[in-house]
N, C-alpha and C positions, 0 to 999 in steps of 0.2 A: 390406323385404323379404327379404332373405337367409335372416332369422333365422324369421319364417314360414311361408315356404317350405319350409323345415327340419323345420317343428314341423309342420306338414299332413303334408309324407311322411311322416315316418316316424312318425305317426299311422294313417295311411290303409296303410303295410305292415304295421303290427299290428293292425291292428283289420278294417279291410273286406277279407268274405271271397272266395272266388269268388264270380264274378255265376252260377251254378247254386244257390250253397247262398243267395246272396242272395234269392234270387224264393222260395226255400220259407221262408228266414226273413220275408219281405213278405206271403205265403200263409200262416203262421198269426198274425199280426200280426190279418193285415182279417178272417181268422177270429174271435179272438179280440175285436174290437172291432163287429163284424157282433153277435156275442152277448150281447156286454152293453150296447149303445149301441141296437142298434135290437130291436122285438122275434119277431126271426130264431130258430130253435132250433141247437145242432148239427145236428141233425136237417136244417134249412131250408139253414144254409151248407152242409154238404156237397152237398145236390143244388144249389145257386146254381151251385159250384167246378166239378164234375161235368159239368152240362148246357154251361158254359161253356168250357167245355178247350179244345173243339175251333173256337173261334169265328173263329179269328187265324190260321187254316190256307192263306186265299188270300194275305194281307197273309206270314205268316212264308216262305210261297214267291217271293213278291215281293221278301220282303229276302233269302235266299238269293241269286236273280236279281240283284240288284240288284252284291252281291259277286263271284258267278261272273263276272258280263260286264263289272264295272267292270275286275276282274282281268285278264281274258284283253285285253280291249281295251289297259291299259297296260302287257300283255306284248307284245302287239303290235313288229315294229322299227320304226314309223314310228312309234306313241304314243310308245316309248322315247326315242326319240328330240329327240321334240316337250320333252319332262320335264327330259331330258340340258339343249339346250338352255338350257330358264327358268331349274332350279336355277343356271346356271351365272353368274346375275346376284348369287348368294347368294355374300360373298370372306369373311367373317369367322360366324362363330357368331349371332351376334349381329343379322346382316343375313337368316342363314339361320329364322330363328325370328320375323326381321317379315314376311320374303320369305312364307315356311308361310300362315302368317297373313292377310293380304290374299287370298291366294289362297283361302282356304276362305271367307272372309266371303264372296268376290263368287260365287262356286261355290256356295255354299248359299244367296244372295238369291235366285241362281234357279233352284236345287230342288235340296230337300234331301238326295234319294237323289244325284245329283250331287255334292253337297259332300262328305256324307259322304267318299267313295269316293275322289274330288279328289286332297280335303284329304290324305289316309293315303298313298296312295301319292305325292305328290309333298315328303311329307317324307319316305320313303323312297328319294326320290332326292338328295332335299336332304345323306341323312346318308352317302352311297354318295359322296358329293364336297367336301362339308366337314369337315373334322376338325376332331377335340376339339368337338364341338356334342352337348349333352345330350338323348340319345335321348327318353328319356323326355317332357322340355316341348317337345321336337320334336313327339309324336306328342298328344300335349296342345295345345298349340298350333296345330293342324291341325284339332282336334275340338272345340278352343269357338267356332270360327267358326260351326260348326253351330247358336247363339245363333238367330241371324236370321233361322231360315228362316221361319218363322210369320208374322214382321213382313213375308216380303220375296212372290217373286211367283209360287209355288206351297202360297203359307199355308192350307189346308184351308177355316181360317174363312171367312176375310173373298172368298174365292172360295165359296164354300158358298153365301153369302146372298148370293151379288152374282149368282146361278144363277136362274130364277123357276122355282117349283114348290119350293123350298126348304119344309120343314116347319116353321120358323119364319116364312112368307112371312105368314099371317094375322095375328101380332102386328107383325110390323115393317117389311114389305114390302122392298123387293129394293133395296138398299143397293150401291151404285156404289161401284168399287175407288179412286175420287178419294176417297171420304172415307174408309177406312179403309186399305191399301197405301201411297195416297200422299199421306197427310191430314198434315199440318202433325205430330202431334205423333208419327206414325209413324214420317215421314223424320228428324225431330227422332233418336227413339232410335233409330236403324239409324248414323244419319251420326256420333252423338257414340260408340256400340259400333265402328266401320272405323275414329274415328282412339283410340279408349283401346286396345281389347285389343290391338291389333301393339306397344305401347308398354308393357303390364302386362306379356306375354309376354315381354317383352327384357329386365326390368326382375325377373325371377323366374328368370333366370339365374343359379348358382351355382356358382362351379368346384367348389370342396368338392366337395360335393354331385352334382357330375353323373354320369352312369352314362355313356358309349359305348357302340358296341356296334363287335362285329365287323364292317366292310366285310366279309366273305369269307360272311357268316352273311347280310346280305342281300341276296347273287343268287340271283334264280330257279335252281333246281332243274330242269332239265327233263330228262324219264324219257329211256333211251333205250331201245326194246327192243331181244330179240334179233334179232328180222325184222327191226329197221330199221341192227343193225350187221349183220348176211349179208342183204340185203335180194336177194329172188328177182323180177324181175320175171313178172308174172303180170299180168292186167287187174282183179282186185281191188283190186292195187300201182298202179295208172297212177291208177285212181279218186280212190286215198286221197291223191295226191297232182297232182291235174290243178289246177290254176290258174282252164281256166275251167269249173269248174263251181261253186267257192266263187265267183269271180266272175259270172256269174248270179243265182246265191243273193242273195249280197249286191246284188246293182240293184236285186234284188225288193224287196229290203229297204227299200234308200236311196226306191224307187219309193214304196211307202207312207208314208215317211217325210216327204217332199214334198207328198204330196198331205193330208197331216194337219196341216202346217203352215197347208197353202194354204185349210183349213176350222176351222181354231179357231187358229192364230198362235202365237204362241209359249208359249200354255200348257200346258206339261210333267206329265203328273202319273208315277204312276210306273210307268208297265204302259208309256206311249213314251221313258223314259227307257232302262227296260231294252231295247227294244224294239231303239235307236238303237245303246246299247254292244254289241248284238246282233251286229248284223248290220255295223256299222263291225267289228268284231273277227273275222268271217265274210272280207269285204274284206284286211283288212289282213296276215290271217296268211298270205294268198296262196292256202292251199293246204288240205283238209281234216283232214290232217292235221295238221299245224302248231296249226291251231284245236285242235281234239281232245285234244291234248299238253296245252292251257297249258289247258283244260275240266277234268281229270285235274287238275291241279297245283290248280286255282281249288277245287273242291269239298272238297279233306283241308280250307279253313278254316271250312267253314260250319258244323261241329257245334251251336258252341254256338246259333246263331240256332235248328237245327231243336229241337234240345230243351228251349230255355228259350220259345220265343216259348207253347208252349201254357201253361205254368205263368202268365202273364201273362194269356190269355187267361181262366182259373180264376179268376185277380184282380179282373179287370175284371168277369165275372160275378157275384161275390160283392158287390161293393162297386158294381153298379147295380141289379140283384135283391134286396137288400138295405135299400137306402135309403142307403147308408151315406155315399157320395157324393155323394146332396142332403141327407144331415143336414149336414155338413161345411160345405157350399156355404152353405145357407139359415144356418150361427149366422155365418158371416160379415157374412151380407147383414140379419142386425137387431144389428150393433153399425158400421152404416154410415151420412155423411150423406152428401150430394149433392156435396160436395168428396170426400170419402175413400173413397167406394164405385166409382169405377174402382181404386184402389190397392187394398182389401182384396179387390176381383174376381181380381187381379194373383195374393194370395199365395195364395190360395181355390184357385187353378187350377195355381195351383204344388203345391202340396198333394197334390188329386188326382194330379196326372201319376205320382206318384210309384208310385201305385193305379192307374192306366188309361192308362197310355202311349202313346195312339193320341191324334192332336190331334180326327178325328175321330169319334171316340168320346168321347172325354172336353164336346165340345159337346156331341152329343145329350143326356146325361146331364148339364148344367149352364146349358145356354141356354134351358127355361121357367122353369127358378129365376132365372138373372142375369138375363135381358132383361124379366121384366117387372117384377122389382124397383128395374130399374132405371130403369123404365119412370116407376113411380111416386114412383121419386122426383127424374126431370124428366134423368136420365141419359140423350145420346145412345145408342138402339141398336148406334151405329158402333163405339163408344170402351166398350163394354160387351163387346164380341165381340172389340178386339184386347186387352180386355187378360184373357181367358182366352186369347186365342191366344199370346198373351206368357209366360202363367204355364208354360203348355204345353210352351212355348221352354225358359223359364230354367231350370229343375230338371233340365232333361235334362243339364245339366252335372255330372251327378253319379248318375245313373240308367245302369247300367249296362248296362240294352236297349238304348239307340242308341249305345253306343260299341260294341257288339258288330260291327262291320262293318269299323271302324278298326282296332280291338285285333286282328283276325283275320288282317287284313290287316297289322299294323305285328310281330305276334308276341311283343304284350302281355298283359300282367294289369291287369284294373280296378287293383288297386290300384296299380300301374307311374302312372298319371295322373291320377288321381283328387285327391290332392295339389296338385296344379297345380289342376284343374278347380274344387275347394272355392274359392279365393281369386279365378277366374274369376265367381264364382258370386254371388260379396259385392258385388266391384264391379258387377256388371253389372246386380246387382238394382239396387243404386240409383238406376241410370243408367236405366233402368225406368220406377221408382217416380216418379223427379222427373217424366221425361216424360207421365206419367198424373197428377200434381199441377200440373206447372207449365201444362198448356195446356186 
């Protein structure tokens, strides 16, 4: 395992470009494939790209907020203490790797946005407390837990088809989560991943190639303005330091959260997760000034998300409008049998996910093709849907798009963790494939 890990890390360090260059290369690849494999002209592809370029603005803002609000919450005194106490459970580098993987798996199964942020923040706290732990592997282990999100409580595909009025209802009806999230094949996949990934990440420890981080670099740098150094008490500064204002504002937020849960249960979406993080952050920082200082530190890490997401939206526009995504899906359908159809659906979804890295967007592209084909072959719609869902989650392991929040929190580059993630990709791919072939 050490040799394999060393090899994949060297390959990634040498050949994987910065995530921004990666999305540029993907753009050019999809542009070329659209011209060659579809009836689209170069002019058509340019139009598709430009028309789709801004289609992920709302989602990009959600991702910026999940990073900012998660950082703000974690930098509050109370949350720092919680992470600190939890990290004390790890006494050795090996136990730190196992613990962060389990925490990330569990958090991601509950909600993917929650898992992305909590995993990375907890990994940083472990790096502060545990000596001689490979920082790259620690962050990669935190990110690896993200793979279970689409088989969990916030999976967009299973929740979509369980909601009355979804766009495929005429074809498949309403499919309850008992047939998808809580089905035997899905629970098998999730359970095996919960057992296997912590062990796999632990086995990837290699003291010879380990990269350690100076713990001083992990400390949060809180800016102290000149006004704070020699503060003059004024009505404005009293408001900025008012615990009452933070308490009242935070209480309003908590009241809405209680209302939302009473009406929807624990069916968390990205907006409510951001809402929870935001208002808990306001409460836990105690004063508006402390809260805003933390926000100022957090936004510095959001640049990659802001500039790259529009390019992915452009790629998605080309994939959908040119018919390229459908063409890929149809090819896999053509070589499938009733036994292999869920497996090939999973593989095709994994490939499409490189270019359409949005669970809901990918489902909109693949659902009409895969559901109709599965129905003709006699494959249940629930299994077809979950095959697409797991394919979407699977290749996230080597898709820098989703790693950006974790990397921003950790202060690492994609090539620092992708060598480990490739191994996770192959092992998890075998586990997920077996889940669809055996059940």
